[in-house]
C-alpha positions as CSV (number, residue, x, y, z in Angstrom):
1,M,11.5,4.2,62.4
2,K,14.8,4.4,63.6
3,V,14.2,4.7,66.4
4,L,11.6,1.6,66.4
5,L,14.7,-0.6,64.8
6,L,17.1,0.6,67.0
7,Q,15.6,-0.3,70.2
8,A,14.3,-3.2,68.8
9,D,15.5,-6.2,71.2
10,N,13.7,-9.5,70.3
11,R,13.1,-10.9,67.4
12,N,9.3,-10.1,67.3
13,Q,9.7,-6.4,67.3
14,N,12.3,-6.3,65.0
15,N,10.2,-8.0,62.4
16,Y,7.3,-5.8,63.3
17,A,9.7,-2.5,62.9
18,C,11.0,-4.3,59.3
19,Q,7.3,-4.3,58.1
20,L,6.8,-1.1,59.6
21,L,10.0,0.3,57.5
22,K,8.8,-1.2,54.5
23,N,5.4,0.0,54.4
24,Y,6.6,3.1,54.8
25,I,9.0,2.6,52.0
26,Y,6.0,1.4,49.5
27,L,3.3,3.4,50.7
28,M,3.9,6.3,48.2
29,Q,4.2,4.1,45.4
30,T,1.5,3.9,42.8
31,V,0.4,0.1,41.7
32,L,-1.8,0.6,38.2
33,I,-3.9,-2.6,37.5
34,T,-5.7,-3.8,34.3
35,G,-8.0,-6.9,35.1
36,G,-8.2,-5.6,38.5
37,T,-11.8,-6.8,39.2
38,G,-11.5,-10.5,37.9
39,F,-10.5,-12.9,40.2
40,I,-6.6,-13.4,40.5
41,G,-7.0,-8.9,40.1
42,R,-9.1,-8.7,43.7
43,M,-6.6,-11.3,45.6
44,L,-3.6,-9.7,44.0
45,T,-5.3,-6.1,45.2
46,N,-5.6,-6.9,48.8
47,E,-2.4,-8.5,48.7
48,L,-0.8,-5.0,47.5
49,I,-3.0,-2.9,49.9
50,K,-1.4,-5.1,52.6
51,E,2.2,-4.4,51.6
52,G,1.3,-1.3,51.6
53,Y,0.8,0.0,48.3
54,Q,-1.7,2.1,46.8
55,V,-3.9,0.5,43.9
56,I,-5.4,2.2,40.8
57,I,-7.6,-0.3,39.0
58,L,-8.5,0.0,35.5
59,S,-12.2,-0.4,34.4
60,R,-14.5,0.3,31.6
61,S,-17.0,2.3,33.7
62,A,-16.6,4.6,36.5
63,R,-16.7,3.4,40.3
64,N,-16.8,4.7,43.6
65,P,-13.5,4.7,45.3
66,E,-12.6,1.9,48.8
67,P,-9.8,2.1,51.2
68,G,-6.6,2.0,49.3
69,I,-8.3,1.6,45.8
70,R,-9.1,4.2,43.1
71,Y,-10.8,3.5,40.0
72,A,-9.8,5.2,36.5
73,T,-11.3,4.5,33.4
74,W,-9.9,3.1,29.8
75,N,-11.6,2.3,26.3
76,I,-10.1,0.1,24.3
77,D,-11.8,0.8,21.3
78,K,-11.6,4.8,21.2
79,G,-8.0,4.4,22.5
80,Y,-8.5,5.9,25.8
81,I,-6.4,5.7,29.2
82,D,-7.1,8.2,32.2
83,Q,-3.8,10.1,31.8
84,L,-4.3,11.0,35.7
85,A,-3.9,7.5,36.3
86,L,-1.5,6.6,34.0
87,R,0.9,9.5,35.6
88,S,0.5,8.7,39.1
89,A,1.5,4.8,38.2
90,D,4.9,3.4,39.8
91,F,4.0,0.3,38.4
92,I,1.6,-1.2,36.3
93,I,0.8,-4.9,36.7
94,H,-1.1,-6.1,33.1
95,L,-3.6,-8.6,34.1
96,A,-6.5,-8.0,31.4
97,G,-8.0,-10.4,28.8
98,A,-10.9,-12.2,27.6
99,G,-11.2,-16.0,29.4
100,V,-9.5,-18.5,27.4
101,M,-12.3,-21.1,28.4
102,D,-15.2,-18.7,29.2
103,K,-16.6,-19.4,25.6
104,R,-16.6,-21.8,23.2
105,W,-13.9,-20.7,20.7
106,S,-15.7,-19.2,17.4
107,K,-13.3,-17.8,15.2
108,S,-14.8,-14.4,16.7
109,Y,-14.2,-15.5,20.1
110,K,-10.5,-16.6,19.4
111,K,-9.8,-13.4,17.8
112,E,-11.4,-11.7,20.9
113,I,-9.1,-13.8,23.4
114,V,-5.7,-12.4,21.1
115,D,-6.8,-8.5,20.4
116,S,-8.1,-8.3,24.3
117,R,-4.4,-9.0,25.2
118,V,-2.8,-7.3,22.5
119,E,-4.2,-4.4,21.7
120,T,-4.6,-4.0,25.5
121,S,-0.6,-4.0,25.7
122,R,-0.5,-1.6,22.9
123,L,-2.4,0.8,24.5
124,I,-0.7,1.0,27.6
125,V,2.5,0.6,25.9
126,E,1.9,3.4,23.1
127,N,0.3,5.6,25.8
128,L,3.9,5.8,27.8
129,R,5.6,6.3,24.5
130,T,3.6,9.8,24.3
131,N,3.2,11.1,27.7
132,A,4.9,11.9,31.0
133,H,5.3,8.8,33.5
134,Q,7.2,7.8,36.3
135,V,6.3,3.7,35.8
136,Q,9.4,1.9,36.6
137,A,7.6,-1.6,35.6
138,I,5.4,-3.9,33.9
139,I,4.5,-6.9,35.3
140,S,2.2,-8.7,33.2
141,S,0.3,-11.7,32.5
142,S,1.7,-14.5,30.4
143,A,0.4,-18.4,30.2
144,I,1.9,-22.0,30.1
145,G,-0.1,-22.2,26.8
146,W,2.9,-20.9,25.6
147,Y,4.5,-24.0,25.5
148,G,1.9,-26.5,23.9
149,P,1.6,-30.3,24.7
150,D,4.2,-32.0,26.7
151,R,6.8,-33.4,23.9
152,P,7.8,-37.5,23.3
153,G,11.4,-38.3,25.6
154,S,11.9,-34.6,26.7
155,G,11.9,-33.2,30.1
156,A,9.9,-30.1,31.7
157,F,9.4,-26.8,29.5
158,T,11.5,-23.8,30.6
159,E,11.8,-20.3,29.7
160,Q,14.1,-20.9,27.0
161,D,11.6,-23.1,24.9
162,P,10.3,-21.1,21.8
163,P,6.3,-20.8,21.3
164,S,4.4,-23.9,20.6
165,D,3.0,-22.8,16.9
166,D,-1.2,-24.0,17.9
167,Y,-3.3,-21.6,18.7
168,L,-2.3,-20.5,22.2
169,G,1.2,-20.5,21.9
170,Y,0.7,-18.0,19.0
171,T,-1.2,-15.9,21.4
172,C,1.1,-16.1,24.2
173,R,3.9,-15.0,21.9
174,L,1.9,-12.2,20.2
175,W,0.5,-11.0,24.1
176,E,4.2,-11.2,25.2
177,E,5.6,-9.0,22.1
178,S,3.0,-6.2,22.5
179,I,3.9,-5.8,26.0
180,G,7.7,-6.3,25.9
181,Q,7.9,-3.0,23.4
182,A,8.3,-1.0,26.4
183,S,11.5,-2.2,27.3
184,A,12.8,0.2,24.0
185,L,10.9,2.8,26.6
186,G,14.0,1.9,29.2
187,I,10.9,0.3,31.3
188,R,11.8,-3.3,32.9
189,V,9.0,-5.6,32.0
190,C,8.1,-8.7,33.7
191,K,6.1,-11.9,32.0
192,I,5.0,-14.3,34.3
193,R,3.7,-17.5,32.3
194,T,0.9,-18.9,34.8
195,G,-0.2,-22.5,35.1
196,I,-3.8,-23.8,36.0
197,V,-4.8,-21.4,38.8
198,L,-6.5,-22.9,42.0
199,G,-8.1,-21.5,44.4
200,K,-11.3,-20.5,46.7
201,G,-13.8,-18.1,44.8
202,G,-12.5,-18.4,41.6
203,G,-10.2,-19.4,38.6
204,A,-10.5,-23.6,37.7
205,L,-10.8,-25.1,40.9
206,S,-14.5,-23.8,40.8
207,E,-15.3,-25.7,37.5
208,F,-12.9,-28.9,39.1
209,I,-15.7,-28.6,42.2
210,K,-19.0,-28.6,40.5
211,P,-19.6,-32.3,39.2
212,L,-18.3,-32.9,43.0
213,K,-21.3,-30.9,44.1
214,F,-23.2,-33.9,42.9
215,G,-20.4,-36.9,44.0
216,I,-19.1,-37.2,41.0
217,A,-15.0,-37.1,40.3
218,G,-14.6,-36.3,37.0
219,I,-11.4,-37.7,35.6
220,L,-10.7,-36.0,31.6
221,G,-10.0,-38.4,28.9
222,S,-7.0,-40.8,30.3
223,G,-6.6,-38.8,33.2
224,R,-3.1,-39.3,32.6
225,Q,-2.4,-36.0,31.3
226,M,-0.1,-33.7,33.4
227,V,-1.3,-30.4,34.9
228,S,1.0,-28.1,35.6
229,W,-1.2,-25.8,38.4
230,I,-0.5,-23.0,40.9
231,H,-1.7,-22.0,44.1
232,A,-3.8,-18.3,43.9
233,H,-2.3,-16.7,47.1
234,D,1.3,-18.4,45.5
235,L,0.4,-16.5,41.9
236,C,-0.3,-13.4,43.6
237,R,2.9,-13.2,46.1
238,I,5.2,-14.0,42.5
239,F,3.2,-10.9,40.8
240,V,4.3,-8.5,44.1
241,H,7.8,-9.9,44.2
242,A,8.6,-9.2,41.2
243,I,7.5,-5.6,41.4
244,Q,10.1,-5.2,44.4
245,H,12.6,-6.9,42.9
246,T,14.6,-5.3,40.1
247,A,16.8,-8.1,38.6
248,M,13.2,-10.4,37.8
249,E,13.2,-8.6,34.0
250,G,12.0,-11.4,31.0
251,S,9.7,-14.7,31.4
252,Y,9.4,-16.4,34.2
253,N,7.2,-19.6,34.8
254,A,4.2,-19.2,37.3
255,V,3.5,-23.3,38.4
256,A,3.9,-25.2,41.5
257,P,7.6,-27.4,41.6
258,Q,5.2,-30.1,41.3
259,P,2.9,-31.1,38.0
260,V,0.4,-33.6,38.8
261,S,-1.5,-35.8,36.2
262,N,-5.3,-34.8,35.8
263,R,-6.5,-38.1,37.8
264,N,-4.4,-37.2,40.9
265,L,-5.8,-34.0,41.0
266,V,-9.7,-35.0,40.3
267,M,-8.9,-37.8,43.3
268,T,-7.8,-35.3,45.7
269,L,-9.6,-33.0,45.5
270,A,-12.6,-35.2,45.8
271,R,-11.3,-36.8,49.1
272,A,-10.6,-33.4,50.2
273,T,-14.0,-32.6,49.4
274,R,-16.2,-35.4,50.0
275,K,-14.3,-38.1,52.2
276,N,-15.0,-40.8,50.4
277,I,-18.6,-40.5,49.0
278,F,-18.4,-39.9,45.4
279,L,-18.1,-42.0,42.6
280,P,-14.7,-42.1,40.2
281,L,-15.7,-41.3,37.2
282,R,-13.9,-41.1,33.1
283,V,-14.8,-38.5,30.9
284,P,-14.3,-40.0,27.2
285,S,-11.9,-37.6,25.0
286,F,-14.9,-38.2,22.3
287,M,-17.5,-37.0,24.1
288,L,-14.8,-33.7,25.5
289,K,-14.4,-33.2,21.8
290,L,-18.2,-33.3,21.6
291,I,-19.2,-31.0,24.1
292,L,-16.0,-28.4,23.7
293,G,-14.4,-28.7,20.6
294,E,-11.2,-27.5,19.8
295,Q,-11.0,-26.3,23.3
296,S,-11.1,-29.8,24.3
297,I,-7.1,-29.7,22.9
298,E,-6.8,-27.6,26.1
299,V,-8.2,-29.8,28.7
300,L,-7.1,-32.9,27.1
301,K,-3.4,-31.2,26.8
302,S,-0.8,-32.6,29.1
303,A,2.1,-29.6,30.0
304,T,5.0,-30.7,31.9
305,V,6.5,-27.2,33.0
306,S,9.3,-26.4,35.2
307,A,9.2,-23.8,38.3
């Protein structure tokens, strides 16, 4: 590697050598991922492998290994994590959690949303506290649900703003507090407050696209509510950056620099996918409340979050 760097006589050669060196440095480092089989988890796994990391995905059931990936089991109810996987990890990326919009918010599902985040975080921290390990940092997912709706006359939310007192604010606070306990063990903890994730193959984009398959651009409520979004690839790069930069600690917003209104987002997607062959259709707020119940608060909420 030293020869490559010393003999590089142009920019392309030097860039190639630097990439080889970086891959060599990270080659022996292992990232343990929870929630690694989900939409973001799959994309992030591929990004980590390209960077030269080995990846272990924690799963509830055993799976056959893949190039650069092996699977290990954990069981939240039984308080079990594969100890060999934990001892092998240099970093943990914690993505696990029941989808906030996957089911209607019954009392039991709201409890599952909280428990799937808090109990998994506690299990990780407790196992790190009681077992030998080499974990340098935990990079945990969080959400901009921390902030609640926009405040009249106030600017964009920043990481210094307190959590909202609504359901998602409460959930995010417990989520961040539970994984933040690892700091007392001397482990660097970084929490990524993620906006609305857009990307092919999953996430919120698939929901926005569904009506467009029938030529309908569904504008929710007034359409004026601000959407703080992020592209899936950019989100994955933030997680990788947080691993590689030891100065990153605490909470960070993962959103694009410019939030857009729901109407602007929907119309942009419509023009990109349907050209001019679509019908804008506003879905009234009362209808969304009937269909979604309490969840309608989230799709109608305006949240302007600073990047």
